[in-house]
C-alpha positions as CSV (number, residue, x, y, z in Angstrom):
1,M,-23.8,-20.6,-82.1
2,Q,-26.2,-18.5,-80.1
3,K,-24.9,-16.9,-76.9
4,S,-26.9,-17.0,-73.8
5,N,-26.8,-14.4,-71.0
6,I,-26.7,-15.8,-67.5
7,S,-28.0,-13.4,-64.8
8,I,-27.1,-13.8,-61.2
9,P,-30.0,-13.3,-58.9
10,A,-29.8,-10.3,-56.6
11,A,-30.4,-12.4,-53.6
12,L,-27.4,-14.6,-54.4
13,T,-25.2,-11.5,-54.8
14,F,-26.4,-10.1,-51.5
15,L,-25.7,-13.5,-49.8
16,S,-22.2,-13.6,-51.2
17,S,-21.5,-10.1,-50.1
18,F,-23.0,-10.8,-46.7
19,L,-20.9,-13.9,-46.3
20,M,-17.8,-12.1,-47.5
21,T,-18.4,-9.3,-44.9
22,L,-18.7,-11.9,-42.1
23,F,-15.6,-13.6,-43.3
24,F,-13.6,-10.4,-43.1
25,A,-15.1,-9.6,-39.7
26,E,-14.1,-13.0,-38.3
27,L,-10.7,-12.7,-39.9
28,A,-10.1,-9.3,-38.3
29,S,-11.3,-10.7,-34.9
30,A,-9.0,-13.7,-35.1
31,Q,-6.0,-11.5,-35.8
32,L,-6.7,-9.1,-32.9
33,S,-5.8,-9.5,-29.2
34,A,-5.9,-7.1,-26.3
35,T,-4.8,-6.7,-22.7
36,L,-6.4,-4.3,-20.2
37,N,-4.6,-2.6,-17.3
38,I,-6.3,-0.6,-14.6
39,R,-4.7,1.1,-11.6
40,T,-5.9,0.0,-8.2
41,P,-7.0,1.7,-6.1
42,A,-8.5,3.6,-9.0
43,P,-9.8,7.2,-8.6
44,P,-13.5,7.5,-8.3
45,Q,-13.9,10.3,-10.8
46,L,-14.2,9.2,-14.4
47,S,-12.7,12.5,-15.4
48,T,-9.5,11.4,-13.8
49,W,-9.7,8.1,-15.8
50,I,-9.9,10.3,-19.0
51,N,-7.1,12.8,-18.1
52,D,-4.6,10.6,-16.2
53,R,-2.9,8.1,-18.6
54,T,-1.7,6.0,-15.7
55,V,-5.3,4.9,-14.7
56,V,-6.4,2.8,-17.7
57,Q,-4.4,1.3,-20.6
58,L,-5.8,-0.9,-23.4
59,I,-2.9,-2.6,-25.3
60,V,-4.0,-3.9,-28.7
61,I,-2.1,-6.2,-31.0
62,N,-3.2,-6.4,-34.6
63,R,-1.6,-9.2,-36.6
64,G,-3.7,-8.5,-39.7
65,S,-2.5,-6.6,-42.8
66,A,-5.4,-4.1,-42.7
67,A,-5.9,-1.1,-40.4
68,L,-9.2,-1.0,-38.5
69,P,-10.7,2.5,-38.5
70,N,-13.4,4.0,-36.4
71,C,-13.2,1.4,-33.7
72,R,-14.7,2.0,-30.2
73,A,-14.7,0.4,-26.8
74,S,-17.8,-1.0,-25.3
75,F,-17.5,-1.4,-21.5
76,F,-19.2,-2.0,-18.2
77,I,-18.2,-1.6,-14.6
78,R,-19.7,-4.3,-12.3
79,N,-19.7,-4.4,-8.5
80,I,-18.1,-7.7,-7.5
81,E,-20.0,-8.1,-4.2
82,N,-23.6,-7.9,-5.6
83,Q,-22.9,-8.3,-9.4
84,N,-24.7,-5.1,-10.2
85,I,-23.5,-3.2,-13.3
86,I,-23.2,0.3,-12.0
87,A,-22.1,1.9,-15.2
88,R,-21.8,1.0,-18.9
89,S,-20.9,2.8,-22.1
90,N,-23.7,4.1,-24.2
91,D,-22.5,2.6,-27.5
92,N,-25.0,4.5,-29.6
93,S,-23.9,7.9,-28.4
94,A,-22.2,10.2,-30.8
95,A,-19.8,11.2,-27.9
96,V,-18.2,7.7,-27.8
97,P,-14.5,8.1,-28.6
98,R,-13.4,6.5,-31.9
99,F,-9.9,5.2,-32.6
100,T,-8.0,3.5,-35.4
101,I,-6.0,0.3,-34.9
102,P,-3.0,0.4,-37.2
103,A,-2.2,-2.3,-39.7
104,G,-0.1,-5.2,-38.4
105,V,2.0,-6.4,-37.1
106,S,1.3,-3.5,-34.7
107,T,1.0,-2.9,-30.9
108,T,-0.9,0.2,-29.8
109,T,-1.7,1.4,-26.4
110,F,-5.0,3.3,-25.9
111,F,-5.7,5.3,-22.8
112,G,-8.8,6.5,-20.8
113,R,-9.4,9.4,-23.2
114,D,-9.6,6.9,-26.1
115,L,-12.1,4.7,-24.4
116,V,-14.4,6.7,-22.1
117,S,-16.5,9.8,-22.5
118,E,-18.4,11.2,-19.5
119,Q,-21.2,12.1,-22.0
120,A,-21.5,8.5,-23.1
121,V,-21.9,6.7,-19.8
122,D,-25.2,5.2,-18.5
123,Y,-25.3,4.7,-14.7
124,D,-27.4,2.4,-12.5
125,Q,-30.6,4.2,-11.7
126,R,-30.0,3.6,-8.0
127,L,-26.8,5.6,-8.2
128,I,-27.7,8.1,-10.9
129,S,-28.3,11.2,-8.7
130,T,-24.8,10.9,-7.2
131,A,-23.0,9.5,-10.2
132,V,-24.3,12.1,-12.7
133,T,-23.6,15.0,-10.2
134,T,-20.1,14.0,-9.3
135,N,-19.1,11.7,-12.2
136,S,-17.8,9.4,-9.5
137,I,-18.0,5.7,-8.7
138,P,-18.9,4.8,-5.1
139,E,-16.4,3.0,-2.8
140,G,-16.2,-0.7,-3.5
141,N,-14.6,-3.6,-5.4
142,Y,-15.3,-3.7,-9.1
143,E,-14.4,-5.3,-12.4
144,F,-13.9,-3.3,-15.6
145,C,-14.8,-5.3,-18.8
146,V,-14.2,-4.1,-22.3
147,K,-15.1,-5.2,-25.8
148,I,-13.5,-3.7,-28.9
149,L,-16.1,-3.0,-31.6
150,D,-15.5,-2.2,-35.3
151,Q,-17.1,0.6,-37.2
152,T,-20.2,-1.4,-37.8
153,G,-20.6,-2.4,-34.2
154,R,-19.4,-6.0,-34.5
155,T,-17.2,-7.4,-31.7
156,L,-13.5,-7.6,-32.7
157,A,-12.2,-8.7,-29.3
158,E,-13.5,-9.4,-25.9
159,V,-10.8,-8.3,-23.4
160,P,-10.4,-10.2,-20.1
161,C,-12.0,-8.2,-17.3
162,R,-9.7,-6.5,-14.7
163,T,-10.6,-6.1,-11.0
164,F,-10.0,-2.8,-9.1
165,T,-10.9,-1.1,-5.9
166,V,-12.2,2.4,-5.4
167,L,-11.4,4.1,-2.1
168,I,-12.7,7.6,-1.3
169,P,-9.8,9.2,0.5
170,D,-10.2,11.3,3.6
171,P,-9.7,15.0,3.0
172,P,-6.5,16.7,4.2
173,T,-6.5,17.7,7.9
174,I,-5.0,21.0,9.1
175,V,-1.9,20.5,11.3
176,S,-0.3,23.9,11.7
177,P,-1.0,26.7,12.4
178,A,-3.3,25.1,14.9
179,D,-6.7,26.5,15.9
180,N,-6.3,29.8,17.8
181,A,-2.6,29.9,17.2
182,E,-0.9,33.3,17.3
183,L,1.1,34.4,14.3
184,L,4.3,36.4,14.9
185,S,4.9,39.1,12.4
186,Q,8.7,38.5,12.4
187,A,8.3,34.7,11.8
188,P,6.4,33.9,8.5
189,P,4.3,30.8,9.1
190,T,4.5,27.5,7.3
191,F,1.1,25.9,6.7
192,V,1.1,22.1,7.2
193,W,-1.6,19.5,6.6
194,T,-2.0,15.8,6.3
195,P,-1.6,14.0,2.9
196,V,-4.5,12.5,1.0
197,Q,-4.0,8.7,0.7
198,F,-4.6,6.3,-2.2
199,V,-4.5,9.1,-4.9
200,G,-1.6,9.7,-7.2
201,N,-0.4,13.1,-8.4
202,V,-2.3,15.0,-5.7
203,R,-2.3,18.8,-6.0
204,Y,-3.6,21.0,-3.1
205,N,-5.3,24.3,-3.0
206,L,-4.7,26.6,-0.1
207,K,-6.9,29.6,0.8
208,I,-6.3,32.1,3.5
209,A,-8.9,34.8,4.3
210,P,-9.5,37.4,7.0
211,L,-12.1,36.9,9.7
212,F,-14.1,40.0,10.6
213,A,-16.3,40.7,13.7
214,G,-19.7,39.0,13.6
215,Q,-18.6,36.3,11.1
216,N,-18.1,32.6,11.7
217,R,-15.3,30.8,10.0
218,R,-17.3,29.3,7.1
219,Q,-18.7,32.8,6.3
220,A,-15.2,34.2,6.3
221,I,-13.6,31.5,4.0
222,E,-16.5,31.5,1.6
223,S,-17.3,35.3,1.4
224,N,-14.3,37.4,2.2
225,P,-11.6,38.2,-0.4
226,P,-8.7,35.8,0.1
227,L,-5.3,37.1,1.2
228,V,-3.9,34.1,-0.6
229,N,-5.6,31.6,-3.0
230,Q,-2.8,29.2,-4.1
231,S,-3.6,26.2,-6.3
232,G,-1.5,23.3,-7.6
233,I,0.6,22.9,-4.5
234,V,2.7,19.7,-4.5
235,G,3.4,18.3,-1.1
236,T,1.7,19.0,2.3
237,S,3.2,22.3,3.3
238,F,3.3,25.9,2.2
239,F,5.8,28.5,3.4
240,Y,4.3,31.9,3.6
241,N,7.0,33.9,1.7
242,P,7.4,37.5,2.9
243,S,6.8,38.6,-0.7
244,L,3.2,37.5,-0.4
245,P,0.5,40.0,0.8
246,S,1.0,41.1,4.4
247,F,-1.3,39.9,7.2
248,S,-1.7,43.6,8.1
249,L,-3.5,44.2,4.8
250,Y,-6.9,43.9,6.4
251,A,-6.7,46.2,9.5
252,Q,-10.2,45.3,10.6
253,A,-9.6,41.6,10.7
254,I,-9.9,40.0,14.1
255,G,-8.2,36.8,12.9
256,W,-7.5,34.6,9.9
257,V,-9.0,31.4,8.6
258,W,-7.4,28.9,6.2
259,Q,-8.6,26.0,4.2
260,V,-6.8,23.3,2.2
261,Q,-8.4,21.1,-0.4
262,A,-7.1,18.3,-2.6
């Protein structure tokens, strides 16, 4: 009996492979679910979203038996009032963060650093000069919408959007010592200012500099060597400890200026 060789056309093989790939993609998608949390009010700086784990969390549940490597988040931020998309991820950028979803049954929380890169965000052209310079979102009411993409760019899960508000806080205001107050050498002063609202984990920077004849206050604070330049202050006051440099250090000073920033 003569044997016959049966060849499978290349097109049929490709079709089977293609259908198999689609099947696995759909299976992975069906076994994946996610929840998005975002703090509100949210900080306007995207750098804070990246560095502060309390701002954004993406909780992903994988019920499948296989891990999903090199996934990424595709997102956009939309203004609720006018429906304009003010920022979106540049999904083709090499700077987009990648993450692996472990094999199931697993629950994994991803944070801002896992989802957002400042180098992979495209801004609305009407906001681009401000947004790119400050990496900040303007005040307003927004929604943050996220899709999880696999390593080929297929959508694994569309996550329900979350609404949030951005409020630009007023800067701290100087309380004491007040303008033109006299400092007594025998009584070290306590510097006091108002708190910044709507922002968590605030740290303040205090700068004290001498004022010389012929200078205005801005020139003094920006140009003169500081007597004290203290960063990372928690709270809204700073006691001038006697161990710090003496106010008599600059004999030619006609006064002192101070500045606090958040």
